Structures are given as structure tokens and as C-alpha cells.
N, C-alpha and C positions, 0 to 999 in steps of 0.2 A: 825645387823641392828635394833635390839630391842631397841637400845639406843635412836632412833629418836622419835619425838613426835607422829608420826603416822606410825609405822613400818608396818602396815597392807597394805599400798599402795606401798611398795617397795618389789620387788622380785629379786632374784639373778639368774644367768645364769643356775644353776642346776635346779631351780624350773621351769624355762621356758622350758628347754629341757624335763623335765618330764611331762609337760602339752601341748606339741606341738600338740597332737591329741585330745585335749579337744574340743568337738564341740561347747562349749559355750565360747571359747576364740578366739579373732581375733587379729592378729599381723598386724601392719600397718607400712609400710616403707614410710617415709616422706622426700622428697628431691627434688632437681631441675631436676633430671633425674635418671631413674633406671640403666642407663649405668655406673653410678659411682661405682656400686657394682660388675661389671665385672662378671655377671652371678653367683653371690654368695650371695643369699638372705637368710634370716632366713626362714626356711620352713613354708609354709602356709601364708606368708605375702602378703597383697594387697598393691598397690602403691597409694599414694596421692602426687600429684604434688604441690609443694609449690606455684608456680606462677599462676596456673590455678584452683586449688582446694581450696586453703586457702586464698590467697591474691587477691585483686582486682588490676586492671591495675595501679593504683596510689600507689601500694605497701602497702595499708592499709589492715588490716585483714577483710575478708568478714564476716560481722555480721548478714547476712540475715539468719533467722531460716529455711526458706524453702530450701535454697541452702545447708545448713548444713544437713538438713534431707535427702536430695537427695544423698549427699555424703555418709552418714551412710547407707542409704538404698541400694545403689549399691555395698557397701562393705559387704553386708550380715550381718550387725550389727543391732540387736534388742536392746530394752531397757535393756534386761537382759544379753547382751553379755559383757564380760570383754575385754577391749581393752588395748593393750600394743603397744606403738609406738617407733620407733627408726629411726635414720638418721645419716648422716656423722657428723653433729654437735652433740657433746655429750649431750647437753641439750635438744635435741629434745623431749625425753620422757616427761620431765617436762613441756615443752611448750604445747604439745598436751594434757597433763593432764589438764592444765588450760583451754584450748579451749573446751574440752569435758565437764568439770564442768560448764563452762560458759553457755552452752546450756542445762544443766540439765542431762547430762549422768553421773550416779553415779558409774558405774562399770568400773573403769580404774585404772591401776597400772603402775608403772615405773620400767623399767629394770635397775638395778644398774650396771653401767659399759657400758650399751648400746651395740651397734653393735661392738664397739672397743674391749670390753672384750670378747664378744661371739666369735669373730673371732680369737682372740689371744689364746683362749683355745681349738681351733680346734673342736668346736662344729658343729653339722650338718649344711650344707648349701645346698641350692637348686639352680639349674641353671635357674629356672623359677619362676616368680611371680604367685600368685594364683588369681582366680576369683571366685565369688560366685553369686548365684541367688539373685536378689533384694528382699528385705523384707520390710514390712511396718515400717516406723519410723516417729515419730512426735517429733520435737524439741521444747523446750520452748524458749521464747524470751531471749536474753542475760541477765544474772543475774547482776544487777547493783552493787551488793556487791563485785563483783570480778574485777571490772574495774573502773577507774577514768577518767573523761573527762578533757579536757585541761582547761576549765573554773575553775574547782576546783583546778587543779594543780596551776594555776595562782593565785588563791585566797589564796592558802596555803603557798605561798613563804615567808610570814612574820609570819607564824604560828609556835610558838616555839616547839610544840610537834609533828610536822610533818616533816618527812625526805624525800627529793627527792633523790632517789638513782639511779645514773647513772651507769649501769652495763656494759657499752661498754669498748672498749680498751682505754688505755691512749691516743693513737693518735687521736681517735674520740673525746674524752673528751676535749683535748687541742685545737682542731680545725685543727690539722694537716691533718686529714682525714675527709671526708664526706662518711659515710659507710666504704668502704674498699679501698678508693683512695683519693688523694688530691681533694679538692673541685673545681668544675668547676665554670665558671664565674657567674652563677645564683644561686649557692648553698651556703647556709649559714652553716658554720661549727661552732663547739663549744659546749656549754652545757647550760642547764637551770641554771640561776643564783642561787647560793646557793646549788646546787646539790653536793652530796658526790659521789666520784668515787671509786667503788670497782668492779673490772672486774669480770664478771660472771665465768670465767674459774678458778678463785682462789678457788672455792668451790669443785673442783675435784682433785683427785689423778692422777698420771701419767697414770694409767690404765683405767681412765675414771669413776671410782667409786667415790661415794660421800666421802668427807672427814668426819671424825668422828664428833660426836656432840660437844665435847670440842673444836675441831679445828674450826668448823663453828661458834660456839659462840664467840671464841676469835677473829676470822676474823672480825665479825661485831661489837662486843663490843669494840674492839680497836679503832673503828671510832665513838664510842658513839651511835651506833645503837642498841637499846634495845627493849625488848618486850612490854614495856609500851608506845611506840610511834606508831603513824600512819605512814606507810611507803608506798611510791609510787615509785616502781621501773620503770625505762624506759630504752630503748635502741635505736635502729634505727627504727625498724618496729614492735616491740612488742613481738618478739619471745624469745630473750634472757631474757628480763624482765619477760616474762611469766614463763620461767624456774626458775628465781630467786624468783618469787612469790611462786612457789612450794617449793623451798628450805626453804624460810623463814616461810611459813605457815605450811608445812607438815613435814619437818625435824626438824626445830627449834621450831615450835609451836607458832610463833608470831601471835597474834589474829587479828591485824589490818593491813592487807596488801591488797592493790588493785593495779592491773597492769595498768599502763598508756600505753595502747596498741597503742595509736596514736603516742607516742614516738617522737623521733627527726624528723622522716619523716613528722609529722604533725606540731610540734612546730616550726621547722625552716622555715615553710611556712606561719606562722601566721603574719599578718601585724601589729598587735598591741602589739607585745612583742619584 
């Protein structure tokens, strides 16, 4: 992993097993239900529900600093706690990395291979999730350097050195799907004009680990996406694009990357585009 631009933020399964009892480490399971893990959680994990803890009812990411601070507080996370997240989606760790950085939490790492690799290696699992006493936590307002608003996305569409990167599936990009199914009568499917489609999952090996630095560079450079450009990744609701923000910025070292977290969920509902 030393090949990546910022290897210090990536840990392997052996490292995590050796640090399971570190009092300054908090493991977070992020998904739509803890039942997905059939009583097989990484030991010490607390649970964050995607739809009630991270997203608002309209499926946009909750950017309220007080709500985020309350989530961290109830999870027993202080400003000095190192956080590692996982979920059934292999990019969960990178998405939550972006989210924590957005609110100014600096101690966060990504588990290479995530839950998929952890379980395949028969590493320890627990039948129960953990709970911790609440601790004081103060979050900063969202860092504008980590996200881009739809107005700037719209203004960038004719900007030569800016790339709109659609990281969704080809079916979503083509308009065959809206999220994970064919669009209903009031749903607009398709993509932002001029966007390049490179599906997020192409950055991972079959075991859920990150592809090598040369493979990642080839993936993006083959589509003329290079480190001298400004890149705005987007997806459906900002999660997969948050993961790709992590890949581009922390694995490849691209300096100018901001997540369009409003993504297609917002863009498809704008009346002026």
C-alpha cells in the first residue's frame, strides 16, 4: 500500500485485527440495516443507519454540523478518536472518510478490502454491535474545498480543464435506470451533459481491495482524466462519488477534486437544466 499518494490513511485487515482493542479506535458499520450482517459484525463496531443518520428524507446528505456532532458524540468519538468505517458497499470506508473530513475530523482511515475481505479471511466477528457513552464533540461547518455546488457544476460544463466524472453504473448513465431501477413517470434519468462515465467499482479488485497505483492511473488516464485537471465526481446521492473523491485524492494524489454530493438526486430535479 506504500505505493499510494497517502498510504498512511489505508490499513489492511491484519492491522485492524491487531488494533481491535485500541481505546482510541472506533469502528463504524454503515448500512441500511444491521440485519444485513446476520449477527456477524466486526468486533467493537457501532452502527450508523444510512437513511436516518446520514441522509435526509429527500436522500440528500445531512450537512448540519450539529446533527453530525450528535452522531459522533453518541458513538463515543472524540476529536482524537481514529475512525474506520465499513459496509456492504465496498466503497463505504472511502465515502465516510470524505464525510468525516468534510466536518473537520482528521483521524480517519480506510480498511483496504472492507468487510468483504475481513470476512473472507475468517477474522473475528461478533454477534452484537457495541454501544458507548456519549462524549463531547464539536463539528466544524462543512469544508467548501471538499464539495462543489450545482451552480458551479453548471458553470463548469464548458470549462476545458474541468471534468464531470459520473461514477454510476452504465445503466444509470445511459438513462436505463434511475438509481437501481427503471425510471418512474416523474423521474428524469440520464447524465449531466459532457460527463465521462467510469464506474466506481472498476477501482477495486474482486476481493474488494484497491487496485494498484499503476492500474488506477491507467483507468483514469485512458479517459484523459489527469492530475492537472479539476474533477467533480458525482453519482446518485453522493456516496459513491465520495468514495471516488477518496480514490482520486488520497490514492492517486490528484490535488483538485471536489465531490458533487448533490449528484443526480439533485441535478435531475433542477428545473433549469
